[in-house]
C-alpha positions, 0 to 999 in steps of 0.5 A: 473242077477243084476250087480253093476259095481264100476266105481268111481275109481280116476285112479291116476296111469292113469293120464299120459294118461288120464290127469284126463280129463275122468274117469279110466273105460272110458280110451280107449282100441283098440279104445273103452272105456274100460267099454264097454267090461265089459257091453258087456260081462255081457250082453252076460252072462244074466245080465239083470240090471245094477247099476253104482257106480260112483264118479269121473267124474260122469257126464261122465260115465252116459253119456257114458252109456246112449249114447251108451247102451240106451236100458240098464235097469240100475240106477246110484248110485253116491257118493258125496265123495269116500266112499271106495270099501265097502260104494260104494257097499252098497249104490249101493245095496239100488238100486237093486231090487233082493236079490242076486247081483254080483258085478265088478270092472270096471277097470278090466276084468275076464274070468268067467262063470257067471251062474256057479258062481252063481249056486256055491254060490246058491249050497252052500247057500253062503251068500257072494262069490267071484271069484279068479283067477289063475295067474302065478306070484303073485309078483304084487298081494296079494295071496288068501289062500283058504281051502275047497272052503272057503277063509282063508285070503289074504297075503301080495304082493310080494310073487313068484310063482304061485297062486290064486289072488281075481278077484274083482267079488262077489256074495252078499246077499244085506241083509247081516247082516255084511254089514249093521254094517258097516259105510258109508265108509269102505273097502270091501276087509278089513272089509267084506272079511278079516272078520271072521264072515262070510264065503266067498265062493271061485269060482276058475278059470283059464282064462284071467285076466287083469286091466288097472290100469297103463299105461303099464297094459292099453297098455297091454289090447289092446294086450290082447283084440286082442289076445283073439277076440273071447271073445270080439266079442260082440262089 
């Protein structure tokens, strides 16, 4: 398996913690940069090649990977200016060697069986797939509407109750025509996932999910890593 990690976020809401001296994905969780948890999980699940889509503090991410994961088969897709999630993915896809690629956010963790996700997409002959995870409280998230294992759309944030949300993990055919039609800068969520021109197949899971978008989230991530030590045993 080959994976793109979106690691170019500005991390504005984390500046109180980072001081904007390092990128969000390198924020420390239990004395370890968060990015390490993502890489270790993907390696454990059989990902053999990585493309890091980087922009803000790009050199720091390169140095971190090259220093601590020197054995890694990887490449770096550097954005000279922010391209949006879609633009970042499109540029990084040019560096991939396989037709079907997995994409991950480097500032969130989702407990998902990647082999099962890939097989699900292959069995449906999907050109595009995404992981949606169940949460007990939708207040902070846009709820995903799913019908017959396909994405119908997303609702605005603020809904109460439980439901499924986009976990930020995608399966993409790099030759997807809809991608080729996009400009250099664009939102993957709005231009691709929300498009009626393609079926996005949903792999629904109920597992551990968290991000490090805010100082409170970062603090909570440390507690979740401790409570779920068996998941993070690779490092």
